[in-house]
C-alpha positions as CSV (number, residue, x, y, z in Angstrom):
1,X,-45.1,-8.1,60.2
2,X,-45.6,-4.4,60.8
3,X,-48.5,-2.6,59.1
4,X,-46.1,-0.7,56.9
5,X,-44.4,-3.9,55.6
6,X,-47.9,-5.5,55.2
7,X,-48.8,-2.6,52.9
8,X,-45.6,-3.2,50.9
9,X,-46.6,-6.8,50.5
10,X,-50.0,-5.9,49.1
11,X,-48.4,-3.6,46.6
12,X,-46.4,-6.5,45.1
13,X,-49.3,-9.0,45.4
14,X,-51.0,-7.3,42.4
15,X,-48.5,-9.0,40.0
16,X,-50.1,-12.4,40.5
17,X,-53.7,-11.0,40.5
18,X,-53.6,-9.3,37.1
19,X,-52.8,-12.6,35.4
20,X,-56.0,-14.4,36.6
21,X,-58.7,-15.4,34.2
22,X,-61.5,-12.8,34.1
23,X,-59.0,-10.1,35.2
24,X,-56.5,-10.1,32.3
25,X,-59.0,-8.5,29.8
26,X,-59.2,-5.3,31.9
27,X,-55.3,-5.1,31.9
28,X,-54.8,-6.0,28.2
29,X,-57.5,-3.8,26.7
30,X,-56.1,-0.4,27.8
31,X,-52.6,-1.6,27.2
32,X,-53.6,-2.6,23.7
33,X,-55.3,0.7,23.1
34,X,-52.2,2.6,24.3
35,X,-49.9,0.4,22.2
36,X,-52.0,1.0,19.0
37,X,-51.9,4.8,19.6
38,X,-48.1,4.8,19.9
39,X,-47.7,2.5,17.0
40,X,-49.9,4.7,14.8
41,X,-47.9,7.8,16.0
42,X,-44.6,6.1,15.1
43,X,-45.8,5.0,11.7
44,X,-47.1,8.5,11.0
45,X,-43.9,10.1,12.1
46,X,-41.8,7.6,10.0
47,X,-43.9,8.4,6.9
48,X,-43.4,12.2,7.5
49,X,-39.7,11.7,8.0
50,X,-39.4,9.6,4.8
51,X,-41.3,12.3,2.8
52,X,-38.9,14.9,4.2
53,X,-35.8,12.9,3.2
54,X,-37.2,12.4,-0.3
55,X,-37.9,16.1,-0.6
56,X,-34.5,17.1,0.6
57,X,-32.9,14.6,-1.8
58,X,-35.0,15.9,-4.7
59,X,-34.0,19.5,-3.9
60,X,-30.3,18.9,-3.2
61,X,-29.0,15.5,-4.3
62,X,-25.9,15.8,-2.2
63,X,-28.1,15.7,0.9
64,X,-28.9,12.0,0.5
65,X,-26.5,11.2,3.3
66,X,-28.9,13.0,5.7
67,X,-31.0,9.8,5.9
68,X,-28.1,8.1,7.7
69,X,-28.3,10.8,10.4
70,X,-32.1,11.3,10.6
71,X,-33.2,7.7,11.0
72,X,-31.1,7.0,14.0
73,X,-32.1,10.3,15.5
74,X,-35.7,9.4,14.9
75,X,-35.3,6.1,16.6
76,X,-33.7,7.8,19.7
77,X,-36.6,10.3,19.8
78,X,-39.2,7.5,19.6
79,X,-37.5,5.6,22.5
80,X,-37.4,8.7,24.7
81,X,-41.0,9.6,24.0
82,X,-42.2,6.1,24.6
83,X,-40.2,5.8,27.8
84,X,-41.5,9.1,29.3
85,X,-45.0,9.2,27.8
86,X,-46.2,5.6,27.6
87,X,-47.1,5.3,31.3
88,X,-48.7,8.8,31.3
89,X,-50.9,8.0,28.4
90,X,-51.6,4.5,29.8
91,X,-52.9,6.1,33.0
92,X,-55.2,8.4,31.1
93,X,-56.6,5.6,28.9
94,X,-56.8,3.0,31.7
95,X,-58.5,5.3,34.3
96,X,-62.1,4.5,33.1
97,X,-61.3,0.8,33.1
98,X,-59.8,0.7,36.6
99,X,-63.1,0.5,38.3
100,X,-64.0,-2.6,36.2
101,X,-60.5,-4.1,36.8
102,X,-61.0,-3.6,40.6
103,X,-64.4,-5.3,40.4
104,X,-63.0,-8.2,38.4
105,X,-60.2,-8.7,41.0
106,X,-62.7,-8.5,43.9
107,X,-64.9,-11.1,42.2
108,X,-61.8,-13.3,41.6
109,X,-60.9,-13.0,45.3
110,X,-64.3,-13.5,46.9
111,X,-66.4,-15.2,44.2
112,X,-69.2,-12.7,45.0
113,X,-70.3,-9.9,42.6
114,X,-70.3,-6.3,43.7
115,X,-73.5,-5.0,45.5
116,X,-76.5,-4.2,43.3
117,X,-76.5,-0.7,41.8
118,X,-73.3,-0.8,39.9
119,X,-73.6,1.9,37.2
120,X,-73.6,1.4,33.4
121,X,-70.5,1.8,31.3
122,X,-71.0,5.4,30.3
123,X,-71.9,6.4,33.9
124,X,-68.9,4.5,35.2
125,X,-66.5,6.3,32.8
126,X,-67.9,9.7,33.6
127,X,-67.7,9.0,37.3
128,X,-64.1,7.8,36.9
129,X,-63.1,11.0,35.1
130,X,-64.8,13.1,37.8
131,X,-62.9,11.1,40.5
132,X,-59.6,11.7,38.7
133,X,-60.4,15.4,38.6
134,X,-61.1,15.5,42.3
135,X,-57.9,13.6,43.1
136,X,-55.9,15.9,40.9
137,X,-57.3,19.0,42.7
138,X,-56.5,17.4,46.0
139,X,-53.0,16.7,44.8
140,X,-52.5,20.2,43.4
141,X,-53.6,22.1,46.5
142,X,-51.0,20.2,48.6
143,X,-48.2,19.8,46.1
144,X,-47.7,23.5,45.5
145,X,-46.9,24.4,49.1
146,X,-44.6,21.3,49.3
147,X,-42.7,22.4,46.2
148,X,-42.1,25.8,47.8
149,X,-40.2,24.1,50.6
150,X,-37.4,23.2,48.1
151,X,-36.6,27.0,48.0
152,X,-36.6,27.7,51.7
153,X,-33.1,27.6,53.3
154,X,-32.6,24.9,56.0
155,X,-36.1,23.5,55.4
156,X,-35.2,22.5,51.9
157,X,-33.0,19.6,53.3
158,X,-36.1,17.9,54.5
159,X,-38.2,18.7,51.4
160,X,-37.3,15.5,49.3
161,X,-38.3,13.3,52.2
162,X,-41.6,15.2,52.7
163,X,-42.3,15.0,49.0
164,X,-41.6,11.3,48.9
165,X,-44.0,10.7,51.8
166,X,-46.7,12.9,50.2
167,X,-46.3,11.0,46.9
168,X,-46.6,7.7,48.7
169,X,-49.8,8.9,50.4
170,X,-51.2,10.0,47.0
171,X,-50.5,6.6,45.5
172,X,-52.5,5.0,48.3
173,X,-55.4,7.5,47.8
174,X,-55.2,7.2,44.0
175,X,-55.5,3.4,43.9
176,X,-57.6,2.6,46.9
177,X,-60.2,4.9,45.4
178,X,-61.1,2.2,42.8
179,X,-62.3,-0.6,45.1
180,X,-63.7,1.8,47.6
181,X,-65.4,3.9,44.9
182,X,-67.0,0.7,43.6
183,X,-68.7,0.5,47.0
184,X,-70.1,4.0,46.5
185,X,-67.7,5.6,49.0
186,X,-67.1,9.3,48.5
187,X,-63.6,10.8,48.2
188,X,-63.6,12.4,51.7
189,X,-64.7,9.1,53.2
190,X,-61.9,7.2,51.4
191,X,-59.3,9.6,52.8
192,X,-60.7,9.2,56.3
193,X,-60.7,5.4,56.2
194,X,-57.1,5.5,54.9
195,X,-56.1,7.9,57.7
196,X,-57.3,5.4,60.2
197,X,-54.9,2.9,58.8
198,X,-52.2,5.3,57.8
199,X,-49.2,3.0,58.3
200,X,-50.8,0.3,56.2
201,X,-51.7,2.9,53.5
202,X,-48.2,4.4,53.5
203,X,-46.6,1.0,53.1
204,X,-48.9,0.3,50.1
205,X,-48.3,3.7,48.6
206,X,-44.5,3.4,49.0
207,X,-44.5,0.1,47.3
208,X,-46.4,1.4,44.3
209,X,-44.3,4.6,44.1
210,X,-41.1,2.5,43.9
211,X,-42.7,0.4,41.2
212,X,-43.4,3.5,39.1
213,X,-39.7,4.4,39.3
214,X,-38.4,1.2,37.8
215,X,-38.1,1.2,34.0
216,X,-40.4,-1.3,32.2
217,X,-42.2,-2.2,35.4
218,X,-43.7,1.3,35.4
219,X,-45.6,0.3,32.3
220,X,-47.7,-2.2,34.3
221,X,-47.6,-0.4,37.6
222,X,-51.1,0.9,37.3
223,X,-53.0,-2.4,36.9
224,X,-50.8,-4.0,39.5
225,X,-51.6,-1.2,41.9
226,X,-55.3,-1.4,41.3
227,X,-55.2,-5.2,41.9
228,X,-53.1,-4.9,45.0
229,X,-55.4,-2.1,46.4
230,X,-58.4,-4.3,45.8
231,X,-56.9,-7.2,47.7
232,X,-55.9,-4.9,50.5
233,X,-59.4,-3.5,50.7
234,X,-61.0,-7.0,50.6
235,X,-58.8,-8.5,53.3
236,X,-58.5,-5.5,55.6
237,X,-61.3,-3.1,55.2
238,X,-64.2,-5.4,54.3
239,X,-63.0,-8.3,56.4
240,X,-62.5,-6.2,59.5
241,X,-65.8,-4.5,59.1
242,X,-67.5,-7.9,59.0
243,X,-65.7,-9.0,62.1
């Protein structure tokens, strides 16, 4: 098996890992928070729409038929918003939990706790947010020049392929940051370690990128990616360093 295909395998291996006892909590908690936020938004929107329909009917009785048009339209809007925004909001909510999810997966795989010095909850959350900001800046600095390639004649033909490769690399950087960050590795060190195993990292990133493109599966792509990244780190980075 090539390193690239091995990386793809690790991307998919996360599905089995997120259902393990001791791991499920860190998957379900952010998912539950996200679902409650969307449910509250839908209930609030439905209440506002019902109030609008009552007001219209009170002002102009002949507009009572509008309800038959507005409710289906509201349902379509809800479905579109949930489809396009659910995973985005899930990523924002779950980011502070991903370090704990990675630690739980590592403990499930090895039976050993993380090294002493793991920070408290508040510190972990703040560090997770800082890490996300660093990754976003890293992405932005490189994404903008790549986007310009789409407007350059001749070169633009290769732009989609280059963009896909960059997106796959970013997926690897994004999710390998959680198990490696738990080991107090800094962002430049993480990128350097991944560059040494670039084919493996690109295979993993490609697998996760494809998962995010599949409807419904993209809702759980993040915890699957964190779990797969942790297994990849344990079996290739830690194991090979011990050897």
